[in-house]
Each structure stands twice: as C-alpha cells, then as structure tokens.
C-alpha positions as CSV (number, residue, x, y, z in Angstrom):
1,M,1.1,-24.8,-27.5
2,P,-0.3,-23.4,-30.7
3,A,0.8,-25.3,-33.9
4,D,0.8,-22.2,-36.1
5,A,4.1,-20.2,-36.1
6,R,2.4,-16.8,-36.0
7,L,0.2,-17.9,-33.0
8,L,3.2,-19.4,-31.3
9,S,5.2,-16.2,-31.5
10,A,2.3,-14.2,-30.2
11,W,1.8,-16.7,-27.4
12,L,5.5,-16.5,-26.4
13,R,5.3,-12.7,-26.3
14,E,2.4,-12.7,-23.8
15,P,3.5,-11.6,-20.3
16,I,2.7,-14.7,-18.3
17,R,3.6,-14.3,-14.7
18,L,4.7,-17.6,-13.1
19,K,4.7,-17.8,-9.3
20,D,8.2,-19.0,-8.9
21,H,9.6,-16.5,-11.5
22,K,11.1,-19.1,-13.8
23,P,11.4,-18.3,-17.5
24,I,8.4,-19.3,-19.7
25,H,10.4,-21.8,-21.7
26,L,11.0,-23.8,-18.5
27,A,7.4,-23.8,-17.5
28,T,5.4,-27.0,-17.2
29,I,1.9,-27.3,-18.5
30,A,0.6,-27.1,-14.9
31,D,2.5,-23.9,-14.4
32,L,1.0,-22.4,-17.6
33,E,-2.5,-23.6,-16.6
34,R,-2.1,-21.9,-13.1
35,A,-0.9,-18.7,-14.7
36,A,-3.8,-18.7,-17.2
37,K,-6.2,-19.2,-14.3
38,R,-4.7,-16.4,-12.3
39,A,-4.8,-14.1,-15.4
40,K,-8.5,-15.0,-16.0
41,N,-9.3,-14.3,-12.3
42,K,-7.5,-11.0,-12.5
43,T,-9.4,-10.0,-15.6
44,L,-12.6,-11.0,-14.0
45,L,-11.9,-8.8,-11.0
46,I,-10.8,-5.9,-13.1
47,W,-14.0,-6.0,-15.2
48,S,-16.2,-6.4,-12.1
49,G,-14.5,-3.4,-10.5
50,R,-15.0,-1.4,-13.7
51,I,-18.7,-2.2,-13.8
52,V,-19.1,-1.2,-10.2
53,L,-17.2,2.1,-10.9
54,W,-19.4,2.9,-13.9
55,L,-22.6,2.0,-12.0
56,A,-21.6,4.1,-9.0
57,T,-20.9,7.0,-11.3
58,L,-24.3,6.7,-12.9
59,F,-26.0,6.5,-9.4
60,F,-24.2,9.7,-8.2
61,F,-25.0,11.4,-11.5
62,L,-28.7,10.7,-11.0
63,G,-28.4,11.7,-7.4
64,T,-26.7,15.0,-8.3
65,I,-29.5,15.8,-10.8
66,V,-32.1,15.1,-8.2
67,A,-30.3,17.3,-5.6
68,I,-29.9,20.2,-8.1
69,V,-33.6,20.0,-9.2
70,S,-34.7,19.8,-5.6
71,T,-32.7,22.8,-4.8
72,L,-33.9,24.8,-7.7
73,T,-37.6,23.9,-7.1
74,D,-37.2,24.5,-3.4
75,S,-38.5,21.0,-2.6
76,W,-36.0,20.2,0.2
77,P,-37.5,20.0,3.7
78,E,-37.0,23.1,5.7
79,G,-33.5,23.0,7.2
80,G,-31.8,26.1,6.2
81,T,-29.0,26.9,3.7
82,G,-26.5,24.7,5.5
83,Y,-28.7,21.7,4.9
84,L,-29.0,22.5,1.2
85,I,-25.2,22.9,0.8
86,F,-24.6,19.7,2.7
87,A,-27.2,17.7,0.8
88,N,-25.9,18.9,-2.6
89,A,-22.2,18.2,-1.6
90,C,-23.1,14.7,-0.5
91,Y,-23.9,13.9,-4.1
92,E,-21.7,16.3,-6.1
93,L,-18.3,15.6,-4.4
94,P,-18.4,11.8,-4.8
95,F,-19.8,12.3,-8.4
96,I,-16.8,14.6,-9.3
97,A,-14.3,12.0,-7.8
98,L,-16.0,9.2,-9.7
99,V,-16.0,11.1,-12.9
100,W,-12.3,11.6,-12.5
101,L,-11.7,7.9,-11.8
102,T,-14.0,6.9,-14.7
103,G,-12.1,9.2,-17.0
104,R,-8.8,7.7,-16.0
105,D,-10.3,4.2,-16.4
106,A,-11.6,5.1,-19.9
107,K,-8.2,6.5,-20.9
108,R,-6.5,3.3,-19.6
109,L,-9.0,1.1,-21.5
110,I,-8.5,3.1,-24.7
111,A,-4.7,3.0,-24.4
112,K,-4.8,-0.8,-23.8
113,H,-7.1,-1.4,-26.7
114,S,-4.9,0.7,-29.1
115,T,-1.7,-1.1,-28.1
116,Q,-3.4,-4.4,-28.6
117,Q,-4.6,-3.3,-32.1
118,A,-1.0,-2.1,-32.9
119,R,0.3,-5.6,-32.0
120,R,-1.9,-7.3,-34.6
C-alpha cells in the first residue's frame, strides 16, 4: 500500500477486479497481486491488438493505393472489368472497415486519456 495519503486515495479508487468479487478492503496481498497481474496482461493484450489493427490498416492502405494506381495505369493482367472491380474491392472494402475500427479505437484512446488527465 502507498504511504502517501494522496497516492493511497488514488489507489483505492482504481477499479481492481478481484476474482471472487470481494470488496477491495477485504483483499489480501495475494489477491491484489493476482488482480495486478490480470490487469497487466489485459493491458498487454489490448495494446498488442491495437498495434495489429494499426498495422493492418497501414497494409490495406498501401494495397489500396497500389490497386488504384494499377487500375489507372492499366497495369493489371488482362482479365476484364469484373477482375478490376474485384481486385480493387479486395483492398478497398477491408481498408474502409479498418479505417472505421481504427477511428473508433482512436476515439476510445483519446477519451480514456482525457478522463485520466481529468482525474489528476
């Protein structure tokens, strides 16, 4: 437990989720250590997923640019108009979905950051 009263009050306000749903003031040190480990693992998974999301968005952004440039310069192999539409859609539709998800993630990240700043 923190010795400083300000840090102690901030520590008690943190939403620690204990497995057996007992109140935080009844938690043992082992309970708190397990809760901290679970919180750390959850944060690690969230940030790993966020990195994968942003990298996938970048990949499909570059793929969309290549598909559009290939269409404009007529460098696709001969396959007809249906082939061109399908090839562009294979990059553009996932890119649009990933941009939407990335935007929601960015909004969530900004909102979380601003609420943390307001607490301080």
